[in-house]
N, C-alpha and C positions, 0 to 999 in steps of 0.2 A: 564586533563580528560582522562579516560580510552578508548582505541580504541577497538572496538568489530567488528570482521569480521562475515559475515553471516554463519549460520550453516544450510545447506539445507537438513540435516537429522532430524532437529528439528525446524520446522517453520510452517507457515500456510499451505504451500503446503502439508505437511504430514497429517494435519487434513483432508483435502479433499481426499487425497489418501486412508485414512482409510475408509471414507464414500464410495468412489468408490469401494473399495474391498468388502465392506459389501454388495453392490448391484450388485456384479458380474461383475464389470468393472475392467480390468487390469490396476492398477495404474502405472504411469511412475516413481514413486519414493517410498521410504520406507514409511511405515505407522507408526502411533504412538501407541505403545502397550496399553497405558492407555485409548486411545479412542477406540481401537479395543475391549478391554474388556468390556467397557460400551455399545458399539453398540451390542454386543452379547446378551444383555438382551432384544433385539427386541422391542424397543419402537414403539408406533404407529406413533409418529412424531419425526423428527429430525430438530432442528433449529440451524443454524450457525449464530450467532449474532456478527457483527463487530462494535465496538465503535471506531470511528476514533480518533487516537492520544492517546488513553488511555494506555500508556506504563507502564511497570512494576514499575519504580520509581515513576511515577505520582500516580499510584494506591496505593502504599505503603505510600507515603508522604501525600496523601490527605484524605484517608479513614481510620478509626480506624480498628483494627483487627477484631472487632465484626461486621463490615459492611458485607452485603450479598456477595458482589463481592470479598472481602478479605477472608471471611470464606470458599468460594467455589473455591478458587484458588487451582489448582492441579499441575501446572508445568510451569516453565518459558520457553518461546520460543524465538527463534531468529526472527528478521524481515528479509525479503528478502532485497536485495540491488538493487538500492538505497532505503533508508528507507523513502519511500514516498507513497502517496495514489495510484497513477496510477499503478506502478509495483506490489504493494501488493494486491490491489483489483482484478486485472486481474489474479494474481497467485491464489487467493482464489476462483475465479470463474472457474478456469480451472484445478487446480492441477498441474500446470506447473511453472517452474522458469522463471524469466525475460529473461534469455538467450534463452528459448524455445518459449515464446509467443511474445517477442520483444517489448512489451509496457514498455520500461525501464524508461521513463521520461514523464514529463508533456508537454514539448515542444520538438517535434521531427521534424527533417528535412526529408522531403519526396522528394527524388531525382527526381522521375517522375514528380512532380509538381513544383520543384524548389522553395519550400516554407517550412518554419518552421511553424508548426501548433500546436495550443493548442488542444490537442487530445480530451478534454472534450467539448469545445465550437465550434470546427471546425473553429476557427478564425486564420488568419495569426498572428503569434506571434509579429510581428513588426508593421504592419499597423492596426491591430485589425479588419480588414475587413473580412467578411465571405469568406471562401474559395469557389471557384466556384464548386468544386466537393463535393456533399453532403456526409457527414459522411466519410470523406476521410480515416481517420485512421481505421475505422471499415471495410472498403472495401479493404484497402491495406494490413492490417495485421489482418485478421479476426481470431476469436478464437471460440472454442466450449465450451459452458458453461457446467459444470459438471451436472447441473440440467437437461439440455436437454439430456445428456448421460443417466442419471438415468431414465428419463421418457420414452426414446426410448427402453431401455432394460427391463424396468419393467412397463408395461402399467397400472398396478394397482396402481402405486405410482404417486401422484400428486405433482408437483414441482413448486415453486414460488420464485420470488425475491420480497422483500418488501423494498422500499428505497425512498429517495427524487428524484425528477424529474431529477436533474442534474447527478445522478449516474446511471440512467437507461441504459440498453443495447439497442442498436438500432435494434436488431433483436433477434429472438429465444425465449427464456424462457418467460413464463407467468409472468407478472409483476404487482404489486400493488404499485401505486405512492402515497406517503404520504407527508404531510407538516411538521410534527414535530414528536418527539419521542412518544408522547402519541398516535398518530394515528398509528405509527408503531406497538406499543405494542397491541393496540386494534385489528388491522388486523391480527397480528400473532396469538393472542388468538382465534379470530373468525375462522381463517382457521384451527387451530388445533382442534377445536370442531366439525368440519365437519366429516362425515363418511369417512373411508378409510385412508390409510397411506399418509403422507405428508413429504416432505423435503423442508425446507424453508431457503433461505439465506436472512437475514435482515441486512441492512447497515444503519448507521446513521452518519452524518458528524460532530457530536460533540463527545467529547469536543474539538476537534482539532481547529475549527474556533474560539471559545472563547479564547483558549490558545494562538493562533496566535496574538490576539489583546492585551491580558493582561499578558500572561505568566501563567504557570500552578500553580504558588504559589500565585496568586492574589485571593482575597476573592470572586470575581465574578465567576472565573473559579472553585473555590472550591465549591461554592454553586451549580453550574451546575452539577459537578461530583457527589455530594451527591444526587441531584435530580435524576440523571440517575441511581444511585445505588438503590434508593427506588422504582422507577418505574420498574426496572428490577426484583427486588425481588418480587414485586406484580405480575408481569407477570409470573415468573417462579413458584411461589407458588400456583398460581391459574390455571395452565395449566397442568393437569395430563397426565400421560403416554407420556411425552415429554422429550426428551433429549436436553438440551441447551448446546451448545458449544460456549463459549463467548471468544472473543479475540480482538486484535487491529492490525492495519496495521503497526504501528510504535509508538514510543514515541516522546517526544520533549525535547529540551534543550533551555536555555535562550541565546538570541543573545546579544553580547556586542560590536561587531565590524563588519563593512562592508568595503570591499575593492572594489572600482570601477575599473574594468579592463581598462576603457578608460583613466584613469589617468596614465597608463603605456604605452605610445605610442610605445616604442621599442618592448614591448611584443605584442601589438596589430598588429604591422607591420608584425609579423611572421604568422598571421592567414590568411587562405584562405577565410573564411567566418565567420559570427558572431556565437558565441557559442550557444549551445542548452542544453537541460536538465533542471536543476534547480540550484538554487544558491549554494547548498551544494554538488551537483554532476553535475558539469558542463563539457560539452563535447566540444572538440576543433578539428577542421580540420585545419591542418597546411600546409603551402606552402611546396611543395615537397623538396625543397633544404634548408629548414630552421629548420628542426627537432632538430638538435643539439643546435641551438641558442635558440629555444623555451624551451628546457629542461634546459639550462643554466639560462635563464631569470626566469623560474619558480622557480628554486632554489634560485635565488637572491631575488625575491619579495614575494613568497608565501609559501616556504617550511617549515616555522616555524609554520604554521597553517593548512597546507593541505598536502595530499599525491598525487603524480602523478602516474597514471597507463597508460601505453601504451595499445593499443588494444591487443597486444600479452600478456601483463601482465594480462589483464582482463580474457582472455581465459585460460591462464595457471593456474591462481589462482582461477578460477571458481567464480569470484566476482559477476557476474550476475546469477550464478547458474550452477548446473550440468545439464546434458542432452544435446540433440542435439542442436547446435547453429542454431537459426532461419535463414532461407535463406535471409531475408531482414535486419538482424541486422547489417551486415557490412555497409550497406548504411545508417542505422538509427543512428549509433554510429560513432563518430569521431575518429581521430587518437589517442587522449588522453582523459582521464577522470581525472579531478581534484576533489578530495574528501575531504570534511571538516573533521577535527579531533579535533576541539575545538569549541570555542564560536564565531567563525568568519565565515562570508559568503561572497561570491563573488557577484558582481553586474556588469551588462553591461548597463550603464545608457542610452545609445541611444535607447534601446528598449522602445517603446512608446514615444520617443522624450525627456524624462526628467527622472531624478532619481526617482525610485519607492520608496514608503514608505515601509520600511522594517518592518516585523512583530517583535513582542517581542519574542514570542515562535517560534521555527524553527525546521525543521527536514530535512532529506535527507542525513545526514552525517554518520560518522562511530563511533560516541561516544556511549558508553553503554546506555546512557539515551535515545538515538534514536533507538538503535538496540535491546533492550530487551522488550519483550511484554509478557503479561500473557496468560495462558490458564485457563479459569474458566469453571467449568463443574457442571451442576446440572441436576439430573434426577428425574422425578416425580413419579418413581416407582422403587422398587428393587435396590435403590441406597444407598451406604454407606454414602452419604453426606446429 
């Protein structure tokens, strides 16, 4: 498999930077020229639509060239790293890299609480019990949504998020909660028909979930992706004076092997605490006098399928992004990050007390299948597409 490192001058962050610049907000990163040019046509509405997991390879392998999403593809983008939903969606909500916003993984250790937390559900990652502090991640590492920035600087512009309940923000921007993609499309269309300018961020958690269960090459996932294509085409074709910027947070690859860390007791003995992050971008805090031993054992057991980065390596190589390193990131990130480069994932089976059922489709690693995503663009007026 081909290894693909993130390109923070050509990713979802830069889409948002283009929108920020258009509305008079100074972006923290470069903009995308192709988006800048389309924004200059001054659409009444701008819709950023994120279809979870719809990577570039999946788009090409699943849909024919005549399909709406294929026909309106304009540019390949890099995913941020890790190639996972939490870091990517917070990047697209903020126009910041994971290094800047610090939401780098699904399971993060909060030093002030002494707990590893599922940042979506606010549950302890190991006991599954609710954390005493409500919305701990949102309060410990808060972020400013680009929609709130736009609304504050441009009072005449109405800004909304349209998404499933589990993807909602716990504060800030006006939100419309939907149960399925049909509802998302209906609400986006209805909002765009109202008087006045609107900027909308719409997120749907498919086809990622379906592909986790079956793999992107399964008939059931194929049907879902085709349905998403048809519904998106109908929405775009019937919503005039609206620019649709459609992308994904990451792609997926097919999982063929899982290595349970607990089966390597000498490796586990070097650890100060249980790992955090996710199965393909797993973070480790190592006992202060055991770093060389940890590196040696990594090479022995895992280097054929993974790459090891120290925290200094991560900073030096901008793996989590360019920009100012978040003040909490040193606490949220361990001494090392083990990153998948193949069809293998790591597991720490004592989480939840028993081995977890691994999905068939997987992401979070550095393969090109996970790291390449499309930019699809459709304008309802004055557009060459």
